[in-house]
C-alpha positions in Angstrom: 130.9 95.4 81.0 127.3 95.0 80.1 124.7 96.9 82.1 123.1 93.7 83.4 126.4 92.5 84.8 127.0 95.9 86.3 123.5 95.9 88.0 124.3 92.4 89.5 127.7 93.7 90.7 126.1 96.7 92.3 123.4 94.5 93.9 126.0 92.2 95.4 127.9 95.3 96.8 124.7 96.5 98.4 124.0 93.1 99.8 127.5 93.0 101.4 127.1 96.6 102.8 126.8 96.7 106.6 125.7 100.4 107.0 124.6 103.5 105.1 128.1 104.8 104.9 129.1 101.8 102.9 126.2 102.3 100.5 127.2 106.0 100.1 130.7 104.9 99.3 129.6 102.2 96.8 127.4 104.8 94.9 130.1 107.5 95.0 132.7 105.1 93.7 130.3 103.9 90.9 129.6 107.5 89.9 133.3 108.4 89.9 134.8 105.3 88.3 132.0 104.2 85.9 130.0 107.3 85.4 128.6 106.5 82.0 127.8 102.9 82.9 126.3 104.0 86.2 124.0 106.6 84.6 122.9 103.9 82.1 121.9 101.4 84.7 120.3 103.7 87.3 116.7 102.8 86.3 117.5 99.1 86.1 119.1 99.2 89.6 116.1 101.0 91.0 113.7 98.5 89.4 115.8 95.6 90.7 115.6 96.9 94.3 111.9 97.8 94.0 111.3 94.2 93.0 112.9 92.8 96.1 110.6 91.3 98.7 111.2 92.1 102.4 110.6 88.5 103.0 113.8 87.6 101.2 115.9 89.9 103.3 116.7 90.4 107.0 115.8 93.8 108.4 119.3 95.2 108.0 119.5 94.2 104.4 116.0 95.6 103.7 117.0 98.9 105.3 120.2 99.0 103.2 118.4 98.3 100.0 115.7 101.0 100.7 118.5 103.5 101.6 120.3 102.6 98.3 117.1 103.1 96.4 116.6 106.5 98.0 120.2 107.4 97.0 119.8 106.1 93.5 116.6 108.1 93.0 118.4 111.2 94.2 121.3 110.5 91.8 118.9 109.9 89.0 117.2 113.3 89.6 120.6 115.0 89.7 121.6 113.5 86.4 118.4 114.6 84.6 118.6 118.2 85.8 
């Protein structure tokens, strides 16, 4: 799977998430099942979320995306150390 497709798949999963626990599960599954692909698209995922406008989301979605961004940054830092 190409990284662009994987980023879109992850964004769709975040969009469908209803709470932070689901976001944690999505990221944990991505790290476990597709570790190399996940590491390769961390920056792209972060950029995609950073580019989102709060006007395009409801408050719950915005909160989920911001939480996902925080988790992705933490994962990114753990993979570089």
